[in-house]
C-alpha positions as CSV (number, residue, x, y, z in Angstrom):
1,M,54.0,-13.4,3.0
2,I,54.7,-9.9,1.7
3,S,54.4,-9.2,-2.0
4,I,56.7,-6.5,-3.3
5,I,55.3,-4.9,-6.5
6,I,57.5,-2.8,-8.6
7,P,56.4,-0.9,-11.8
8,S,59.2,-0.6,-14.3
9,L,60.1,0.9,-17.6
10,N,63.8,0.9,-18.7
11,E,65.1,0.8,-15.2
12,E,68.4,-1.1,-15.7
13,K,70.3,1.6,-13.7
14,Y,68.1,1.8,-10.6
15,L,66.3,-1.6,-10.3
16,P,69.5,-3.4,-9.2
17,L,69.9,-1.0,-6.3
18,L,66.4,-1.6,-5.1
19,L,66.7,-5.4,-5.4
20,E,70.0,-5.4,-3.5
21,S,68.5,-3.4,-0.7
22,I,65.6,-5.9,-0.5
23,K,67.9,-8.9,-0.3
24,K,69.6,-7.4,2.8
25,Q,66.3,-7.2,4.7
26,N,65.2,-9.3,7.7
27,F,61.5,-9.7,7.5
28,G,61.1,-11.4,10.8
29,V,58.2,-13.5,12.2
30,P,55.5,-13.9,11.0
31,F,56.5,-12.3,7.7
32,G,59.5,-14.5,7.0
33,S,58.8,-15.0,3.3
34,Y,58.4,-12.5,0.4
35,E,58.1,-12.4,-3.3
36,I,59.1,-9.7,-5.8
37,I,56.8,-8.9,-8.8
38,V,58.1,-6.6,-11.5
39,A,55.2,-5.2,-13.6
40,D,57.0,-4.0,-16.8
41,A,55.7,-1.6,-19.4
42,G,57.8,-2.8,-22.3
43,S,61.4,-2.1,-21.3
44,K,64.0,-2.1,-24.1
45,D,67.1,-2.2,-21.9
46,K,68.2,-4.9,-19.5
47,T,65.4,-4.4,-16.9
48,L,63.7,-7.7,-17.6
49,E,67.0,-9.6,-17.6
50,I,67.9,-8.1,-14.3
51,A,64.5,-8.9,-12.8
52,K,64.6,-12.5,-14.0
53,N,68.2,-13.0,-12.8
54,N,67.0,-11.9,-9.3
55,N,64.2,-14.4,-9.2
56,C,61.5,-11.8,-9.7
57,L,58.1,-12.7,-11.2
58,V,57.7,-10.5,-14.3
59,V,54.2,-9.5,-15.5
60,A,53.0,-7.1,-18.2
61,G,52.5,-3.7,-16.7
62,G,51.7,-0.3,-18.1
63,L,51.4,3.1,-16.5
64,P,52.1,3.0,-12.7
65,G,48.4,2.5,-11.6
66,K,47.9,-0.3,-14.1
67,A,51.2,-1.9,-13.3
68,R,50.5,-2.0,-9.6
69,N,47.1,-3.5,-10.3
70,E,48.5,-6.2,-12.6
71,G,51.1,-7.1,-10.0
72,A,48.5,-7.4,-7.3
73,K,46.5,-9.8,-9.4
74,V,49.2,-12.4,-9.1
75,A,50.4,-11.5,-5.6
76,K,50.3,-14.3,-3.0
77,G,51.0,-12.2,0.0
78,N,48.4,-10.8,2.4
79,I,50.5,-7.6,2.7
80,L,51.3,-5.7,-0.5
81,F,54.2,-3.3,-0.7
82,F,54.1,-1.0,-3.8
83,V,57.5,0.6,-4.4
84,D,58.9,2.7,-7.2
85,S,61.9,1.2,-9.0
86,D,64.3,4.0,-8.1
87,I,63.8,3.6,-4.4
88,K,66.4,2.1,-2.0
89,L,65.4,0.6,1.3
90,P,67.5,1.2,4.4
91,D,68.8,-1.7,6.5
92,N,66.2,-3.3,8.8
93,F,63.4,-1.6,6.9
94,F,60.8,-4.3,6.9
95,E,61.7,-5.3,10.5
96,K,60.9,-1.8,11.7
97,V,58.0,-1.1,9.4
98,L,56.1,-4.3,10.2
99,L,56.5,-3.9,13.9
100,E,55.0,-0.4,13.7
101,F,52.4,-1.5,11.2
102,N,51.2,-4.3,13.5
103,N,51.5,-2.5,16.8
104,K,49.6,0.5,15.7
105,K,47.0,-1.7,13.9
106,I,47.6,0.2,10.6
107,D,45.8,-0.9,7.4
108,I,47.7,1.3,4.9
109,A,50.9,3.3,5.3
110,S,53.3,5.5,3.4
111,F,56.7,6.9,4.2
112,C,58.8,10.0,4.6
113,L,61.5,10.5,2.0
114,K,65.2,11.1,1.8
115,T,67.3,11.2,-1.4
116,Y,70.2,9.4,-2.8
117,P,72.9,10.3,-3.6
118,E,72.7,12.3,-0.3
119,N,72.0,15.9,-0.9
120,K,71.5,18.1,2.2
121,F,69.7,20.9,0.3
122,T,67.3,18.4,-1.3
123,D,66.7,16.6,1.9
124,F,66.0,19.9,3.7
125,I,63.4,20.9,1.1
126,L,61.8,17.4,1.3
127,D,61.7,17.4,5.0
128,F,60.3,21.0,5.3
129,L,57.8,20.9,2.4
130,Y,56.8,17.2,2.2
131,N,57.7,15.1,5.3
132,R,56.4,17.4,7.9
133,S,53.3,18.1,5.9
134,I,52.3,14.5,5.3
135,I,52.7,13.7,9.0
136,L,50.6,16.8,10.0
137,L,47.9,15.9,7.5
138,E,47.9,12.1,7.8
139,R,44.5,11.9,9.6
140,I,42.6,14.4,7.4
141,L,44.3,14.4,4.0
142,P,46.5,11.3,3.4
143,H,49.5,11.5,1.2
144,A,51.3,8.5,-0.3
145,A,54.2,8.4,-2.8
146,M,57.1,6.2,-3.8
147,G,56.2,3.5,-1.3
148,I,52.8,2.2,0.0
149,L,52.2,-0.7,2.4
150,I,48.6,-2.1,2.5
151,K,46.7,-5.1,3.6
152,K,45.6,-7.1,0.5
153,D,42.0,-7.3,1.6
154,L,41.8,-3.5,1.9
155,F,43.3,-3.2,-1.6
156,E,40.6,-5.5,-3.0
157,K,37.8,-3.6,-1.2
158,I,38.7,-0.3,-2.9
159,N,39.4,-2.1,-6.3
160,G,43.0,-1.1,-6.4
161,F,44.4,1.9,-8.2
162,D,42.2,4.0,-10.5
163,E,43.9,3.5,-13.9
164,T,42.2,6.6,-15.4
165,I,44.2,9.0,-13.2
166,T,47.3,10.4,-14.9
167,L,48.9,12.1,-12.0
168,A,49.0,11.3,-8.2
169,E,47.0,8.1,-8.6
170,D,48.9,7.0,-5.4
171,M,47.4,9.9,-3.5
172,D,43.9,9.1,-4.7
173,F,44.5,5.4,-3.7
174,A,45.5,6.3,-0.2
175,R,42.6,8.7,0.3
176,R,40.1,6.1,-0.8
177,A,41.6,3.4,1.4
178,S,41.7,5.7,4.4
179,K,38.0,6.0,4.3
180,I,37.6,2.4,5.4
181,G,41.0,1.5,6.9
182,K,43.5,3.2,9.2
183,F,46.1,5.2,7.3
184,R,49.4,6.4,8.9
185,I,52.8,7.7,7.9
186,I,55.5,5.3,9.2
187,R,57.7,7.0,11.8
188,S,60.3,4.4,12.4
189,V,62.1,4.6,9.1
190,F,62.5,6.6,5.9
191,I,62.8,5.4,2.3
192,Y,65.4,6.7,-0.1
193,S,64.4,8.1,-3.5
194,S,66.6,8.9,-6.4
195,D,67.0,12.7,-7.0
196,R,66.6,12.3,-10.7
197,R,63.1,13.8,-10.8
198,V,64.2,17.2,-9.4
199,K,67.4,17.1,-11.5
200,K,65.4,16.5,-14.7
201,D,62.4,18.9,-14.0
202,G,63.8,21.4,-11.5
203,W,62.5,22.2,-8.1
204,F,60.2,25.1,-9.2
205,K,58.4,23.1,-11.9
206,T,58.1,20.0,-9.6
207,L,56.6,22.0,-6.7
208,V,54.2,24.0,-8.9
209,K,52.9,20.9,-10.6
210,F,52.2,19.0,-7.5
211,F,50.8,22.0,-5.6
212,L,48.3,22.6,-8.4
213,C,47.6,18.8,-8.5
214,E,46.7,19.0,-4.8
215,I,44.4,21.9,-5.3
216,H,42.8,20.1,-8.3
217,M,42.2,16.9,-6.3
218,I,40.7,18.8,-3.3
219,F,38.3,21.1,-5.2
220,I,37.7,19.3,-8.6
221,G,38.8,15.7,-8.3
222,P,41.6,13.5,-9.5
223,V,43.7,14.6,-12.5
224,R,42.8,12.7,-15.6
225,N,44.1,15.2,-18.1
226,N,47.7,14.4,-19.1
227,S,48.6,17.8,-20.6
228,G,49.9,21.2,-19.8
229,I,51.3,21.5,-16.3
230,F,49.9,18.1,-15.4
231,E,51.7,16.2,-18.2
232,H,53.5,13.3,-16.6
233,K,55.3,10.7,-18.7
234,F,56.2,7.3,-17.3
235,G,59.8,6.6,-18.2
236,H,60.5,10.4,-18.5
237,Y,63.5,10.0,-16.2
238,K,65.2,7.0,-17.6
239,D,68.0,8.9,-19.4
240,Q,68.9,11.0,-16.4
241,K,72.5,10.2,-15.3
């Protein structure tokens, strides 16, 4: 079984798109069954109603790291898929991913990104600055964002996500896991992320923040100071139209 774990906070606009894209999937043998766990941080809109109407298991969440950990606590699957609520999965996503995951004997994987709605400029920037970089660096400096597939036993060995990290906890998670398991970027398929982040914050601020975060992680350690350039609010993007 695959457990799909989704952190949420006021995601009534985006969550239905993700859930609909999951329903279209063919999981294939031997992963024919799946469950969806929504770890919610106290939504005030219709997020919980949407989750329950789509037969999701709802648990109390928090910031993304804590939400993922809480979801994993109740997960029944031996494969965990952590995915942001504003992601859409392409057709045949799991069929392609699981084939590559198994054939290459991968223990933890992440994905290249495209945006929705389609934006050629945004996709060019993503491909040039992010996708090519994470493939080039996958063996020496793993990167993971928006979607992470991991074997549950490896998740448990590294004690899940570090809930004290305020920015790029997913990067830290991937780098700790890669020390004892095989990390790779999946080549067979992309995932589609909403463009709301760059619309809200702008490309310059977004690039500077994550570049400085990368430098901080390499030379100082994980970011645990949620202020200044590193300030990152969960739910910051919920009002973006």
